[in-house]
A tleap script that builds the chain and sets N, CA, C and O, in Angstrom:
source leaprc.protein.ff14SB
mol = sequence {
  NMET LYS SER LEU LEU LEU TRP PHE ILE LEU
  LEU LEU GLY ILE ILE SER ALA PHE LEU ALA
  ASN ASN LEU GLN SER GLY GLU LYS SER ASP
  GLU TYR VAL LEU GLU ASN VAL ASP ALA LEU
  GLN ALA ILE ALA ILE ALA ASN GLN TRP LYS
  TRP SER ASN LYS GLU ILE LYS SER SER VAL
  ASN SER ARG GLU VAL VAL PHE GLN PHE PRO
  GLY GLY LYS VAL LYS LYS ILE PRO LEU PRO
  GLU GLY LYS MET VAL VAL ALA LEU ALA PRO
  TYR ILE LYS GLY THR HIE CTHR
}
set mol.1.N position { 147.576 -71.069 6.365 }
set mol.1.CA position { 148.933 -70.686 6.550 }
set mol.1.C position { 149.112 -69.546 7.600 }
set mol.1.O position { 149.850 -69.622 8.582 }
set mol.2.N position { 148.293 -68.420 7.237 }
set mol.2.CA position { 148.179 -67.357 8.034 }
set mol.2.C position { 147.616 -67.687 9.373 }
set mol.2.O position { 148.074 -66.983 10.274 }
set mol.3.N position { 146.814 -68.502 9.700 }
set mol.3.CA position { 146.376 -68.907 10.978 }
set mol.3.C position { 147.316 -69.525 11.769 }
set mol.3.O position { 147.501 -69.320 12.968 }
set mol.4.N position { 147.922 -70.317 11.023 }
set mol.4.CA position { 149.051 -70.894 11.761 }
set mol.4.C position { 150.141 -70.076 12.183 }
set mol.4.O position { 150.700 -70.277 13.261 }
set mol.5.N position { 150.498 -69.107 11.350 }
set mol.5.CA position { 151.462 -68.211 11.887 }
set mol.5.C position { 150.976 -67.434 12.727 }
set mol.5.O position { 151.843 -66.904 13.421 }
set mol.6.N position { 149.692 -67.068 13.015 }
set mol.6.CA position { 149.145 -66.098 14.012 }
set mol.6.C position { 149.225 -66.952 15.356 }
set mol.6.O position { 149.546 -66.426 16.422 }
set mol.7.N position { 148.915 -68.298 15.234 }
set mol.7.CA position { 148.893 -69.056 16.571 }
set mol.7.C position { 150.266 -69.379 17.209 }
set mol.7.O position { 150.472 -69.574 18.407 }
set mol.8.N position { 151.219 -69.403 16.145 }
set mol.8.CA position { 152.542 -69.530 16.527 }
set mol.8.C position { 153.233 -68.197 17.296 }
set mol.8.O position { 154.032 -68.287 18.229 }
set mol.9.N position { 152.751 -66.952 16.702 }
set mol.9.CA position { 153.186 -65.730 17.467 }
set mol.9.C position { 152.384 -65.580 18.754 }
set mol.9.O position { 152.869 -65.078 19.767 }
set mol.10.N position { 151.272 -65.987 18.679 }
set mol.10.CA position { 150.388 -65.970 20.156 }
set mol.10.C position { 151.072 -66.918 21.135 }
set mol.10.O position { 151.319 -66.598 22.298 }
set mol.11.N position { 151.381 -68.172 20.567 }
set mol.11.CA position { 152.095 -68.903 21.567 }
set mol.11.C position { 153.359 -68.406 22.120 }
set mol.11.O position { 153.603 -68.500 23.323 }
set mol.12.N position { 154.079 -67.938 21.372 }
set mol.12.CA position { 155.479 -67.509 21.476 }
set mol.12.C position { 155.310 -66.291 22.495 }
set mol.12.O position { 156.026 -66.249 23.496 }
set mol.13.N position { 154.302 -65.239 22.224 }
set mol.13.CA position { 153.872 -64.369 23.174 }
set mol.13.C position { 153.685 -64.611 24.762 }
set mol.13.O position { 154.098 -63.973 25.731 }
set mol.14.N position { 152.849 -65.863 24.642 }
set mol.14.CA position { 152.472 -66.277 25.847 }
set mol.14.C position { 153.542 -66.887 26.667 }
set mol.14.O position { 153.625 -66.675 27.877 }
set mol.15.N position { 154.261 -67.550 26.094 }
set mol.15.CA position { 155.489 -68.358 26.415 }
set mol.15.C position { 156.601 -67.187 27.163 }
set mol.15.O position { 157.165 -67.323 28.249 }
set mol.16.N position { 156.696 -66.108 26.280 }
set mol.16.CA position { 157.539 -64.902 26.640 }
set mol.16.C position { 157.008 -64.308 27.835 }
set mol.16.O position { 157.793 -64.023 28.740 }
set mol.17.N position { 155.689 -64.066 27.968 }
set mol.17.CA position { 155.235 -63.623 29.111 }
set mol.17.C position { 155.208 -64.408 30.378 }
set mol.17.O position { 155.379 -63.933 31.501 }
set mol.18.N position { 155.001 -65.521 30.117 }
set mol.18.CA position { 155.123 -66.559 31.410 }
set mol.18.C position { 156.647 -66.675 31.918 }
set mol.18.O position { 156.869 -66.783 33.124 }
set mol.19.N position { 157.605 -66.651 31.055 }
set mol.19.CA position { 158.963 -66.827 31.284 }
set mol.19.C position { 159.609 -65.589 31.771 }
set mol.19.O position { 160.566 -65.684 32.539 }
set mol.20.N position { 159.156 -64.407 31.381 }
set mol.20.CA position { 159.387 -63.194 31.853 }
set mol.20.C position { 159.047 -62.928 33.358 }
set mol.20.O position { 159.851 -62.377 34.110 }
set mol.21.N position { 157.792 -63.358 33.757 }
set mol.21.CA position { 157.249 -63.483 34.879 }
set mol.21.C position { 158.039 -64.187 35.885 }
set mol.21.O position { 158.461 -63.637 36.902 }
set mol.22.N position { 158.255 -65.566 35.546 }
set mol.22.CA position { 159.340 -66.269 36.242 }
set mol.22.C position { 160.588 -65.726 36.497 }
set mol.22.O position { 161.032 -65.690 37.644 }
set mol.23.N position { 161.196 -65.300 35.546 }
set mol.23.CA position { 162.407 -64.670 35.673 }
set mol.23.C position { 162.491 -63.557 36.775 }
set mol.23.O position { 163.430 -63.443 37.563 }
set mol.24.N position { 161.540 -62.866 36.730 }
set mol.24.CA position { 161.412 -61.559 37.609 }
set mol.24.C position { 161.001 -62.066 39.123 }
set mol.24.O position { 161.428 -61.440 40.094 }
set mol.25.N position { 160.225 -63.128 39.278 }
set mol.25.CA position { 159.870 -63.550 40.516 }
set mol.25.C position { 161.048 -64.397 41.380 }
set mol.25.O position { 161.092 -64.385 42.611 }
set mol.26.N position { 161.809 -64.990 40.688 }
set mol.26.CA position { 162.691 -65.694 41.322 }
set mol.26.C position { 164.116 -65.086 41.263 }
set mol.26.O position { 164.442 -64.203 40.470 }
set mol.27.N position { 164.995 -65.699 42.261 }
set mol.27.CA position { 166.434 -65.327 42.053 }
set mol.27.C position { 167.279 -66.447 41.530 }
set mol.27.O position { 168.424 -66.588 41.959 }
set mol.28.N position { 166.760 -67.282 40.592 }
set mol.28.CA position { 167.550 -68.254 39.891 }
set mol.28.C position { 168.557 -67.801 38.944 }
set mol.28.O position { 168.465 -66.788 38.250 }
set mol.29.N position { 169.588 -68.677 38.966 }
set mol.29.CA position { 170.706 -68.164 37.986 }
set mol.29.C position { 170.248 -68.219 36.650 }
set mol.29.O position { 169.194 -68.807 36.407 }
set mol.30.N position { 170.920 -67.671 35.734 }
set mol.30.CA position { 170.416 -67.782 34.339 }
set mol.30.C position { 170.640 -69.162 33.769 }
set mol.30.O position { 169.865 -69.654 32.948 }
set mol.31.N position { 171.622 -69.721 34.182 }
set mol.31.CA position { 171.883 -71.165 33.806 }
set mol.31.C position { 170.698 -72.178 34.221 }
set mol.31.O position { 170.217 -73.097 33.559 }
set mol.32.N position { 170.373 -71.734 35.511 }
set mol.32.CA position { 169.369 -72.742 35.937 }
set mol.32.C position { 167.942 -72.544 35.184 }
set mol.32.O position { 167.182 -73.507 35.079 }
set mol.33.N position { 167.637 -71.406 34.720 }
set mol.33.CA position { 166.585 -71.092 34.080 }
set mol.33.C position { 166.303 -71.984 32.686 }
set mol.33.O position { 165.241 -72.283 32.139 }
set mol.34.N position { 167.467 -72.235 32.397 }
set mol.34.CA position { 167.586 -73.042 30.952 }
set mol.34.C position { 167.499 -74.612 31.060 }
set mol.34.O position { 167.510 -75.372 30.092 }
set mol.35.N position { 167.415 -74.967 32.326 }
set mol.35.CA position { 167.285 -76.478 32.745 }
set mol.35.C position { 165.938 -76.788 32.280 }
set mol.35.O position { 165.001 -76.025 32.520 }
set mol.36.N position { 165.794 -77.913 31.603 }
set mol.36.CA position { 164.587 -78.636 31.378 }
set mol.36.C position { 163.684 -77.933 30.554 }
set mol.36.O position { 162.493 -78.222 30.675 }
set mol.37.N position { 164.048 -76.980 29.656 }
set mol.37.CA position { 163.219 -76.099 28.608 }
set mol.37.C position { 163.311 -76.779 27.288 }
set mol.37.O position { 164.359 -77.390 27.079 }
set mol.38.N position { 162.453 -76.782 26.414 }
set mol.38.CA position { 162.473 -77.265 25.223 }
set mol.38.C position { 162.919 -75.995 24.373 }
set mol.38.O position { 163.063 -74.901 24.919 }
set mol.39.N position { 163.170 -76.226 22.751 }
set mol.39.CA position { 163.768 -75.380 21.897 }
set mol.39.C position { 162.814 -73.824 21.946 }
set mol.39.O position { 163.246 -72.683 22.115 }
set mol.40.N position { 161.614 -74.217 21.763 }
set mol.40.CA position { 160.573 -73.019 21.645 }
set mol.40.C position { 160.724 -72.207 22.897 }
set mol.40.O position { 160.827 -70.992 22.731 }
set mol.41.N position { 160.754 -72.663 24.099 }
set mol.41.CA position { 160.793 -72.105 25.284 }
set mol.41.C position { 162.238 -71.314 25.466 }
set mol.41.O position { 162.347 -70.204 25.987 }
set mol.42.N position { 163.351 -72.129 24.918 }
set mol.42.CA position { 164.711 -71.340 24.828 }
set mol.42.C position { 164.613 -70.211 24.074 }
set mol.42.O position { 165.032 -69.153 24.544 }
set mol.43.N position { 164.043 -70.258 22.788 }
set mol.43.CA position { 163.991 -69.040 21.817 }
set mol.43.C position { 163.297 -68.010 22.685 }
set mol.43.O position { 163.889 -66.932 22.744 }
set mol.44.N position { 162.054 -68.119 23.442 }
set mol.44.CA position { 161.535 -67.097 24.108 }
set mol.44.C position { 162.417 -66.596 25.045 }
set mol.44.O position { 162.505 -65.369 25.108 }
set mol.45.N position { 163.165 -67.346 25.872 }
set mol.45.CA position { 164.037 -66.759 26.752 }
set mol.45.C position { 165.218 -65.963 26.220 }
set mol.45.O position { 165.718 -64.994 26.791 }
set mol.46.N position { 165.543 -66.397 25.250 }
set mol.46.CA position { 166.640 -65.776 24.562 }
set mol.46.C position { 166.106 -64.289 23.883 }
set mol.46.O position { 166.921 -63.376 23.750 }
set mol.47.N position { 164.918 -64.147 23.537 }
set mol.47.CA position { 164.208 -62.882 23.100 }
set mol.47.C position { 163.949 -62.169 24.351 }
set mol.47.O position { 164.019 -60.942 24.287 }
set mol.48.N position { 163.686 -62.659 25.385 }
set mol.48.CA position { 163.402 -61.893 26.530 }
set mol.48.C position { 164.689 -61.229 27.093 }
set mol.48.O position { 164.710 -60.069 27.504 }
set mol.49.N position { 165.768 -62.068 27.078 }
set mol.49.CA position { 167.111 -61.626 27.447 }
set mol.49.C position { 167.766 -60.599 26.793 }
set mol.49.O position { 168.492 -59.752 27.314 }
set mol.50.N position { 167.423 -60.735 25.428 }
set mol.50.CA position { 168.164 -59.630 24.589 }
set mol.50.C position { 167.509 -58.300 24.890 }
set mol.50.O position { 168.188 -57.285 24.732 }
set mol.51.N position { 166.090 -58.188 25.362 }
set mol.51.CA position { 165.516 -56.941 25.468 }
set mol.51.C position { 165.852 -56.422 27.031 }
set mol.51.O position { 165.642 -55.266 27.398 }
set mol.52.N position { 166.280 -57.232 27.689 }
set mol.52.CA position { 166.749 -56.966 29.193 }
set mol.52.C position { 168.282 -56.514 29.220 }
set mol.52.O position { 168.929 -56.176 30.211 }
set mol.53.N position { 168.674 -56.585 27.987 }
set mol.53.CA position { 170.269 -56.316 28.007 }
set mol.53.C position { 171.236 -57.104 29.089 }
set mol.53.O position { 172.158 -56.621 29.746 }
set mol.54.N position { 170.777 -58.383 29.078 }
set mol.54.CA position { 171.763 -59.235 29.713 }
set mol.54.C position { 172.924 -59.367 28.792 }
set mol.54.O position { 172.822 -59.111 27.592 }
set mol.55.N position { 174.047 -59.772 29.361 }
set mol.55.CA position { 175.359 -59.988 28.704 }
set mol.55.C position { 175.589 -61.490 28.136 }
set mol.55.O position { 176.659 -62.029 27.855 }
set mol.56.N position { 174.434 -61.944 28.061 }
set mol.56.CA position { 174.425 -63.353 27.388 }
set mol.56.C position { 174.045 -63.239 25.949 }
set mol.56.O position { 173.080 -62.599 25.529 }
set mol.57.N position { 174.927 -63.945 25.208 }
set mol.57.CA position { 174.597 -64.036 23.649 }
set mol.57.C position { 174.097 -65.316 23.251 }
set mol.57.O position { 174.499 -66.381 23.719 }
set mol.58.N position { 173.199 -65.188 22.362 }
set mol.58.CA position { 172.268 -66.376 21.941 }
set mol.58.C position { 172.097 -66.155 20.579 }
set mol.58.O position { 172.100 -65.070 19.997 }
set mol.59.N position { 171.893 -67.675 19.950 }
set mol.59.CA position { 171.919 -67.801 18.662 }
set mol.59.C position { 171.076 -69.169 18.187 }
set mol.59.O position { 170.843 -70.065 18.999 }
set mol.60.N position { 170.658 -69.237 16.843 }
set mol.60.CA position { 170.000 -70.504 16.580 }
set mol.60.C position { 170.640 -70.918 15.326 }
set mol.60.O position { 170.788 -70.139 14.384 }
set mol.61.N position { 171.027 -72.168 15.312 }
set mol.61.CA position { 171.668 -72.795 14.180 }
set mol.61.C position { 170.553 -73.831 13.737 }
set mol.61.O position { 169.417 -73.859 14.209 }
set mol.62.N position { 171.116 -74.794 12.624 }
set mol.62.CA position { 170.162 -75.706 12.211 }
set mol.62.C position { 170.003 -76.770 13.067 }
set mol.62.O position { 169.140 -77.603 12.789 }
set mol.63.N position { 170.733 -76.909 14.145 }
set mol.63.CA position { 170.482 -77.985 15.249 }
set mol.63.C position { 170.043 -77.673 16.569 }
set mol.63.O position { 169.458 -78.507 17.261 }
set mol.64.N position { 170.333 -76.341 17.012 }
set mol.64.CA position { 170.309 -75.988 18.462 }
set mol.64.C position { 170.180 -74.445 18.667 }
set mol.64.O position { 170.464 -73.549 17.872 }
set mol.65.N position { 169.725 -74.368 19.818 }
set mol.65.CA position { 169.577 -72.821 20.329 }
set mol.65.C position { 170.745 -72.775 21.437 }
set mol.65.O position { 170.784 -73.425 22.482 }
set mol.66.N position { 171.701 -71.832 20.943 }
set mol.66.CA position { 173.080 -71.660 21.873 }
set mol.66.C position { 173.180 -70.396 22.660 }
set mol.66.O position { 172.987 -69.268 22.205 }
set mol.67.N position { 173.498 -70.696 23.874 }
set mol.67.CA position { 173.552 -69.449 24.810 }
set mol.67.C position { 174.963 -69.467 25.180 }
set mol.67.O position { 175.471 -70.534 25.524 }
set mol.68.N position { 175.652 -68.379 25.141 }
set mol.68.CA position { 177.031 -68.178 25.518 }
set mol.68.C position { 177.060 -67.202 26.623 }
set mol.68.O position { 176.864 -66.008 26.398 }
set mol.69.N position { 177.289 -67.642 27.773 }
set mol.69.CA position { 177.459 -66.731 29.140 }
set mol.69.C position { 178.850 -66.070 29.370 }
set mol.69.O position { 179.867 -66.589 28.911 }
set mol.70.N position { 178.874 -65.032 30.018 }
set mol.70.CA position { 180.034 -64.190 30.515 }
set mol.70.C position { 180.885 -65.345 30.971 }
set mol.70.O position { 180.346 -66.263 31.590 }
set mol.71.N position { 182.212 -65.368 30.705 }
set mol.71.CA position { 183.164 -66.229 31.250 }
set mol.71.C position { 183.527 -67.441 30.360 }
set mol.71.O position { 184.433 -68.240 30.598 }
set mol.72.N position { 182.633 -67.462 29.229 }
set mol.72.CA position { 182.732 -68.520 28.384 }
set mol.72.C position { 182.020 -70.003 28.257 }
set mol.72.O position { 182.167 -70.900 27.426 }
set mol.73.N position { 181.175 -69.885 29.442 }
set mol.73.CA position { 180.187 -71.232 29.408 }
set mol.73.C position { 179.346 -71.202 28.353 }
set mol.73.O position { 178.878 -70.115 28.015 }
set mol.74.N position { 179.047 -72.242 27.736 }
set mol.74.CA position { 178.022 -72.473 26.723 }
set mol.74.C position { 176.922 -73.504 26.910 }
set mol.74.O position { 177.138 -74.638 27.337 }
set mol.75.N position { 175.756 -73.048 26.572 }
set mol.75.CA position { 174.708 -74.116 26.963 }
set mol.75.C position { 173.982 -74.136 25.771 }
set mol.75.O position { 173.728 -73.084 25.184 }
set mol.76.N position { 173.552 -75.442 25.269 }
set mol.76.CA position { 172.885 -75.798 23.932 }
set mol.76.C position { 171.750 -76.396 24.149 }
set mol.76.O position { 171.733 -77.169 25.107 }
set mol.77.N position { 170.740 -76.258 23.505 }
set mol.77.CA position { 169.393 -76.734 23.611 }
set mol.77.C position { 169.130 -77.232 22.187 }
set mol.77.O position { 169.146 -76.446 21.240 }
set mol.78.N position { 168.872 -78.624 22.027 }
set mol.78.CA position { 168.559 -79.257 20.779 }
set mol.78.C position { 167.226 -78.679 20.196 }
set mol.78.O position { 166.261 -78.371 20.895 }
set mol.79.N position { 167.283 -78.572 18.882 }
set mol.79.CA position { 165.998 -78.396 18.276 }
set mol.79.C position { 165.399 -79.662 17.976 }
set mol.79.O position { 166.144 -80.630 17.820 }
set mol.80.N position { 163.858 -79.824 17.850 }
set mol.80.CA position { 163.254 -81.152 17.891 }
set mol.80.C position { 163.851 -81.874 16.325 }
set mol.80.O position { 164.218 -81.195 15.366 }
set mol.81.N position { 163.836 -83.091 16.362 }
set mol.81.CA position { 164.120 -83.739 14.856 }
set mol.81.C position { 162.987 -83.367 14.143 }
set mol.81.O position { 161.877 -83.229 14.659 }
set mol.82.N position { 163.310 -83.159 12.665 }
set mol.82.CA position { 162.285 -82.679 11.683 }
set mol.82.C position { 161.805 -81.451 11.857 }
set mol.82.O position { 160.783 -81.237 11.205 }
set mol.83.N position { 162.236 -80.460 12.593 }
set mol.83.CA position { 161.589 -79.159 12.933 }
set mol.83.C position { 162.821 -78.116 12.555 }
set mol.83.O position { 164.013 -78.409 12.642 }
set mol.84.N position { 162.343 -76.956 12.157 }
set mol.84.CA position { 163.307 -75.818 12.033 }
set mol.84.C position { 162.646 -74.528 12.533 }
set mol.84.O position { 161.453 -74.356 12.783 }
set mol.85.N position { 163.589 -73.717 12.621 }
set mol.85.CA position { 163.424 -72.282 13.011 }
set mol.85.C position { 163.608 -71.483 11.742 }
set mol.85.O position { 164.539 -71.743 10.980 }
set mol.86.N position { 162.747 -70.523 11.500 }
set mol.86.CA position { 162.771 -69.398 10.387 }
set mol.86.C position { 162.719 -68.025 11.135 }
set mol.86.O position { 161.726 -67.665 11.769 }
set mol.87.N position { 163.766 -67.348 11.025 }
set mol.87.CA position { 163.833 -66.136 11.683 }
set mol.87.C position { 163.637 -64.825 10.509 }
set mol.87.O position { 164.305 -64.767 9.477 }
set mol.88.N position { 162.833 -64.047 10.809 }
set mol.88.CA position { 162.601 -62.893 10.058 }
set mol.88.C position { 163.106 -61.649 10.509 }
set mol.88.O position { 162.873 -61.200 11.631 }
set mol.89.N position { 163.845 -61.048 9.587 }
set mol.89.CA position { 164.592 -59.715 10.022 }
set mol.89.C position { 163.794 -58.631 9.210 }
set mol.89.O position { 163.818 -58.638 7.980 }
set mol.90.N position { 163.184 -57.827 9.834 }
set mol.90.CA position { 162.518 -56.666 9.050 }
set mol.90.C position { 163.544 -55.707 8.393 }
set mol.90.O position { 164.512 -55.254 9.003 }
set mol.91.N position { 163.262 -55.447 7.151 }
set mol.91.CA position { 164.221 -54.401 6.579 }
set mol.91.C position { 163.544 -53.167 6.551 }
set mol.91.O position { 162.562 -53.019 5.823 }
set mol.92.N position { 164.068 -52.071 7.430 }
set mol.92.CA position { 163.792 -50.650 7.515 }
set mol.92.C position { 164.978 -49.980 7.120 }
set mol.92.O position { 164.972 -49.365 6.054 }
set mol.93.N position { 166.007 -50.011 7.837 }
set mol.93.CA position { 167.237 -49.296 7.385 }
set mol.93.C position { 168.471 -50.179 7.165 }
set mol.93.O position { 169.526 -49.716 6.731 }
set mol.94.N position { 168.303 -51.414 7.468 }
set mol.94.CA position { 169.281 -52.445 7.011 }
set mol.94.C position { 168.699 -53.695 7.620 }
set mol.94.O position { 167.631 -53.713 8.232 }
set mol.95.N position { 169.437 -54.686 7.420 }
set mol.95.CA position { 168.742 -56.196 7.610 }
set mol.95.C position { 168.919 -56.507 9.037 }
set mol.95.O position { 168.086 -57.281 9.509 }
set mol.96.N position { 169.805 -56.076 9.792 }
set mol.96.CA position { 170.082 -56.529 11.327 }
set mol.96.C position { 170.786 -55.397 12.087 }
set mol.96.O position { 171.356 -54.467 11.517 }
set mol.97.N position { 170.711 -55.532 13.291 }
set mol.97.CA position { 171.038 -54.457 14.156 }
set mol.97.C position { 172.449 -55.112 14.884 }
set mol.97.O position { 173.064 -54.465 15.732 }
savepdb mol mol.pdb
quit
């Protein structure tokens, strides 16, 4: 179980680094970046965008990854059937920021 979690974290890190490089190297629109990505890639993009202070809000529910763009446009990327995402929020001074 521990090794599976470590592999997942490593994979997420690699995907995040790859996507960050692609996002910086091109001048593609934010919406275009989300074309033809799977849910795991969408989560990595959401994490990258969170730290780059983009004005795009993202969330994950039981069925999809949801992106809300300035101006009201929404892009949804479905999670695979039979899979779920578990988010861990560290408790230091509170549960969420």
